[in-house]
C-alpha atoms as an extended CHARMM CRD file, in Angstrom:
* protein
*
       122  EXT
         1         1  UNK       CA             -2.3090000000       49.3820000000      -22.5810000000  PROA      1               0.0000000000
         2         2  UNK       CA             -2.9020000000       47.9620000000      -19.1260000000  PROA      2               0.0000000000
         3         3  UNK       CA             -6.3110000000       47.9150000000      -17.4530000000  PROA      3               0.0000000000
         4         4  UNK       CA             -6.3400000000       47.6710000000      -13.6540000000  PROA      4               0.0000000000
         5         5  UNK       CA             -9.4490000000       46.7150000000      -11.6330000000  PROA      5               0.0000000000
         6         6  UNK       CA             -9.4760000000       46.8630000000       -7.9080000000  PROA      6               0.0000000000
         7         7  UNK       CA            -11.7290000000       44.7750000000       -5.6550000000  PROA      7               0.0000000000
         8         8  UNK       CA            -12.1220000000       43.8460000000       -2.0480000000  PROA      8               0.0000000000
         9         9  UNK       CA            -13.1200000000       47.1380000000       -0.5580000000  PROA      9               0.0000000000
        10        10  UNK       CA            -16.0240000000       47.6170000000        1.7700000000  PROA      10              0.0000000000
        11        11  UNK       CA            -17.0520000000       48.3350000000        5.3700000000  PROA      11              0.0000000000
        12        12  UNK       CA            -14.7720000000       47.0290000000        8.0800000000  PROA      12              0.0000000000
        13        13  UNK       CA            -14.6350000000       47.6170000000       11.8390000000  PROA      13              0.0000000000
        14        14  UNK       CA            -11.8120000000       49.3670000000       13.6480000000  PROA      14              0.0000000000
        15        15  UNK       CA             -9.0060000000       46.8940000000       14.3080000000  PROA      15              0.0000000000
        16        16  UNK       CA            -10.0850000000       44.6310000000       11.4990000000  PROA      16              0.0000000000
        17        17  UNK       CA             -8.4290000000       43.5080000000        8.3750000000  PROA      17              0.0000000000
        18        18  UNK       CA             -9.1810000000       43.5510000000        4.6510000000  PROA      18              0.0000000000
        19        19  UNK       CA             -7.2790000000       42.4260000000        1.5020000000  PROA      19              0.0000000000
        20        20  UNK       CA             -7.5700000000       44.4220000000       -1.7000000000  PROA      20              0.0000000000
        21        21  UNK       CA             -6.7940000000       42.9050000000       -4.9810000000  PROA      21              0.0000000000
        22        22  UNK       CA             -5.9660000000       44.4300000000       -8.3440000000  PROA      22              0.0000000000
        23        23  UNK       CA             -6.3890000000       42.3680000000      -11.4990000000  PROA      23              0.0000000000
        24        24  UNK       CA             -4.4900000000       43.5110000000      -14.5760000000  PROA      24              0.0000000000
        25        25  UNK       CA             -5.4080000000       42.8530000000      -18.1960000000  PROA      25              0.0000000000
        26        26  UNK       CA             -3.9220000000       43.8610000000      -21.4890000000  PROA      26              0.0000000000
        27        27  UNK       CA             -0.2940000000       43.2370000000      -20.4190000000  PROA      27              0.0000000000
        28        28  UNK       CA              1.4120000000       41.0370000000      -17.9560000000  PROA      28              0.0000000000
        29        29  UNK       CA              2.3460000000       42.7460000000      -14.6890000000  PROA      29              0.0000000000
        30        30  UNK       CA              5.7510000000       41.1360000000      -14.3930000000  PROA      30              0.0000000000
        31        31  UNK       CA              7.3800000000       43.9700000000      -16.2910000000  PROA      31              0.0000000000
        32        32  UNK       CA              5.8240000000       46.7150000000      -14.1250000000  PROA      32              0.0000000000
        33        33  UNK       CA              6.3940000000       48.4040000000      -10.8430000000  PROA      33              0.0000000000
        34        34  UNK       CA              3.1140000000       48.2250000000       -8.9380000000  PROA      34              0.0000000000
        35        35  UNK       CA              1.6620000000       50.0920000000       -6.1070000000  PROA      35              0.0000000000
        36        36  UNK       CA             -1.3480000000       51.5450000000       -4.2040000000  PROA      36              0.0000000000
        37        37  UNK       CA             -2.4210000000       55.0310000000       -3.4080000000  PROA      37              0.0000000000
        38        38  UNK       CA             -5.3860000000       56.2590000000       -1.3530000000  PROA      38              0.0000000000
        39        39  UNK       CA             -7.5540000000       59.3250000000       -1.2300000000  PROA      39              0.0000000000
        40        40  UNK       CA             -9.5860000000       60.0780000000        1.8540000000  PROA      40              0.0000000000
        41        41  UNK       CA            -12.7470000000       62.1980000000        1.5290000000  PROA      41              0.0000000000
        42        42  UNK       CA            -11.8350000000       65.7660000000        0.7720000000  PROA      42              0.0000000000
        43        43  UNK       CA             -8.0880000000       65.1110000000        0.9220000000  PROA      43              0.0000000000
        44        44  UNK       CA             -5.2560000000       64.5610000000       -1.5010000000  PROA      44              0.0000000000
        45        45  UNK       CA             -4.2570000000       61.2450000000       -2.9740000000  PROA      45              0.0000000000
        46        46  UNK       CA             -1.2300000000       59.7900000000       -1.1360000000  PROA      46              0.0000000000
        47        47  UNK       CA              1.2130000000       56.9510000000       -1.5760000000  PROA      47              0.0000000000
        48        48  UNK       CA              0.4780000000       53.7370000000        0.3650000000  PROA      48              0.0000000000
        49        49  UNK       CA              2.7600000000       51.0700000000       -0.9150000000  PROA      49              0.0000000000
        50        50  UNK       CA              4.8610000000       49.9620000000       -3.9170000000  PROA      50              0.0000000000
        51        51  UNK       CA              6.7510000000       46.9030000000       -5.0990000000  PROA      51              0.0000000000
        52        52  UNK       CA              9.3860000000       46.8060000000       -7.8450000000  PROA      52              0.0000000000
        53        53  UNK       CA             10.3730000000       44.0070000000      -10.1870000000  PROA      53              0.0000000000
        54        54  UNK       CA             12.8060000000       42.4280000000       -7.7390000000  PROA      54              0.0000000000
        55        55  UNK       CA             10.1710000000       42.3870000000       -4.9740000000  PROA      55              0.0000000000
        56        56  UNK       CA             11.5340000000       45.2680000000       -3.0630000000  PROA      56              0.0000000000
        57        57  UNK       CA              8.8380000000       47.2550000000       -1.2470000000  PROA      57              0.0000000000
        58        58  UNK       CA              8.2580000000       50.7610000000       -0.0270000000  PROA      58              0.0000000000
        59        59  UNK       CA              5.5020000000       51.9490000000        2.3040000000  PROA      59              0.0000000000
        60        60  UNK       CA              4.0270000000       55.2260000000        3.4050000000  PROA      60              0.0000000000
        61        61  UNK       CA              4.8480000000       56.1730000000        7.0100000000  PROA      61              0.0000000000
        62        62  UNK       CA              1.2840000000       55.8120000000        8.2270000000  PROA      62              0.0000000000
        63        63  UNK       CA              0.8790000000       52.2540000000        7.0710000000  PROA      63              0.0000000000
        64        64  UNK       CA              4.2650000000       50.7300000000        7.8400000000  PROA      64              0.0000000000
        65        65  UNK       CA              3.9830000000       47.5280000000        9.9040000000  PROA      65              0.0000000000
        66        66  UNK       CA              0.2260000000       47.2850000000        9.1990000000  PROA      66              0.0000000000
        67        67  UNK       CA             -0.0840000000       46.9920000000        5.3950000000  PROA      67              0.0000000000
        68        68  UNK       CA              1.6590000000       44.5220000000        3.1020000000  PROA      68              0.0000000000
        69        69  UNK       CA              1.8350000000       44.6680000000       -0.6980000000  PROA      69              0.0000000000
        70        70  UNK       CA              2.3620000000       41.5450000000       -2.7100000000  PROA      70              0.0000000000
        71        71  UNK       CA              2.0720000000       40.3360000000       -6.2590000000  PROA      71              0.0000000000
        72        72  UNK       CA              1.2090000000       37.1600000000       -8.0280000000  PROA      72              0.0000000000
        73        73  UNK       CA              2.5170000000       37.4270000000      -11.5270000000  PROA      73              0.0000000000
        74        74  UNK       CA              0.9230000000       34.1320000000      -12.5930000000  PROA      74              0.0000000000
        75        75  UNK       CA             -2.4600000000       35.5500000000      -11.7290000000  PROA      75              0.0000000000
        76        76  UNK       CA             -1.5440000000       39.0220000000      -12.9170000000  PROA      76              0.0000000000
        77        77  UNK       CA             -2.7380000000       40.4090000000       -9.6190000000  PROA      77              0.0000000000
        78        78  UNK       CA             -1.4980000000       42.7160000000       -6.9440000000  PROA      78              0.0000000000
        79        79  UNK       CA             -2.6650000000       42.5940000000       -3.3850000000  PROA      79              0.0000000000
        80        80  UNK       CA             -2.7550000000       44.9300000000       -0.3930000000  PROA      80              0.0000000000
        81        81  UNK       CA             -3.2480000000       43.2950000000        2.9290000000  PROA      81              0.0000000000
        82        82  UNK       CA             -4.4690000000       45.8310000000        5.4500000000  PROA      82              0.0000000000
        83        83  UNK       CA             -4.4130000000       45.0900000000        9.1650000000  PROA      83              0.0000000000
        84        84  UNK       CA             -5.1670000000       46.9300000000       12.3760000000  PROA      84              0.0000000000
        85        85  UNK       CA             -7.3850000000       49.3380000000       10.5060000000  PROA      85              0.0000000000
        86        86  UNK       CA             -8.3580000000       52.7380000000       11.9340000000  PROA      86              0.0000000000
        87        87  UNK       CA            -10.9660000000       55.3150000000       10.8030000000  PROA      87              0.0000000000
        88        88  UNK       CA             -7.9550000000       57.2740000000        9.3070000000  PROA      88              0.0000000000
        89        89  UNK       CA             -7.5500000000       54.4480000000        6.7710000000  PROA      89              0.0000000000
        90        90  UNK       CA            -10.9830000000       55.2520000000        5.2970000000  PROA      90              0.0000000000
        91        91  UNK       CA            -10.3440000000       56.2040000000        1.6630000000  PROA      91              0.0000000000
        92        92  UNK       CA            -10.6460000000       55.1430000000       -1.9330000000  PROA      92              0.0000000000
        93        93  UNK       CA             -7.7540000000       52.9480000000       -2.7600000000  PROA      93              0.0000000000
        94        94  UNK       CA             -6.1630000000       52.9800000000       -6.2370000000  PROA      94              0.0000000000
        95        95  UNK       CA             -3.9660000000       50.3810000000       -7.7880000000  PROA      95              0.0000000000
        96        96  UNK       CA             -1.1600000000       51.7840000000      -10.0990000000  PROA      96              0.0000000000
        97        97  UNK       CA              1.5800000000       50.5330000000      -12.3790000000  PROA      97              0.0000000000
        98        98  UNK       CA              4.5790000000       52.1420000000      -14.0860000000  PROA      98              0.0000000000
        99        99  UNK       CA              7.9000000000       51.3260000000      -15.5640000000  PROA      99              0.0000000000
       100       100  UNK       CA             11.2520000000       51.8640000000      -13.8620000000  PROA      100             0.0000000000
       101       101  UNK       CA             11.2320000000       52.3800000000      -10.1010000000  PROA      101             0.0000000000
       102       102  UNK       CA              8.7670000000       52.9300000000       -7.2830000000  PROA      102             0.0000000000
       103       103  UNK       CA              7.5170000000       56.5400000000       -7.0570000000  PROA      103             0.0000000000
       104       104  UNK       CA              5.5330000000       58.1650000000       -4.3080000000  PROA      104             0.0000000000
       105       105  UNK       CA              3.9980000000       60.5410000000       -6.8620000000  PROA      105             0.0000000000
       106       106  UNK       CA              0.7380000000       59.4150000000       -8.4010000000  PROA      106             0.0000000000
       107       107  UNK       CA              1.3890000000       61.6180000000      -11.4640000000  PROA      107             0.0000000000
       108       108  UNK       CA              4.3880000000       59.4830000000      -12.4380000000  PROA      108             0.0000000000
       109       109  UNK       CA              2.3850000000       56.2680000000      -12.8390000000  PROA      109             0.0000000000
       110       110  UNK       CA              1.2920000000       55.2550000000      -16.2930000000  PROA      110             0.0000000000
       111       111  UNK       CA             -1.6700000000       53.1770000000      -15.4340000000  PROA      111             0.0000000000
       112       112  UNK       CA             -4.2680000000       53.2300000000      -12.6240000000  PROA      112             0.0000000000
       113       113  UNK       CA             -7.6480000000       51.7570000000      -11.7370000000  PROA      113             0.0000000000
       114       114  UNK       CA            -10.8810000000       53.4450000000      -10.7560000000  PROA      114             0.0000000000
       115       115  UNK       CA            -10.4200000000       52.6610000000       -7.1090000000  PROA      115             0.0000000000
       116       116  UNK       CA            -12.2490000000       50.7200000000       -4.4060000000  PROA      116             0.0000000000
       117       117  UNK       CA            -13.7390000000       52.2600000000       -1.2590000000  PROA      117             0.0000000000
       118       118  UNK       CA            -12.6360000000       51.0880000000        2.1600000000  PROA      118             0.0000000000
       119       119  UNK       CA            -14.5770000000       52.4220000000        5.0720000000  PROA      119             0.0000000000
       120       120  UNK       CA            -13.4110000000       51.8060000000        8.6640000000  PROA      120             0.0000000000
       121       121  UNK       CA            -16.1300000000       52.1880000000       11.1560000000  PROA      121             0.0000000000
       122       122  UNK       CA            -16.0130000000       52.4100000000       14.9130000000  PROA      122             0.0000000000
């Protein structure tokens, strides 16, 4: 079993930046594909970013060039650096992990956290 706990969310102004972190326990993350999803109020959960075991990354179209996923296996932590934020980025952000390859489907992930709220205010 893997437990994932997100942190770093909060209120940020338009154009600002925030870095989310996801601390894993129970297993080391170096054998997992990791990623982030988000769910805006009243909307579906969508793929944000993923990173495989070789360090290859994949991003959702709406965040390309603004968000960066990274991992520190020594700290068993995944990060999401979010820049140039807009109100459309307001959502609950979920950290996920799975075996095999990056998937853009939340249902295919084996582990996920409870999420952290990011609110972008103008």
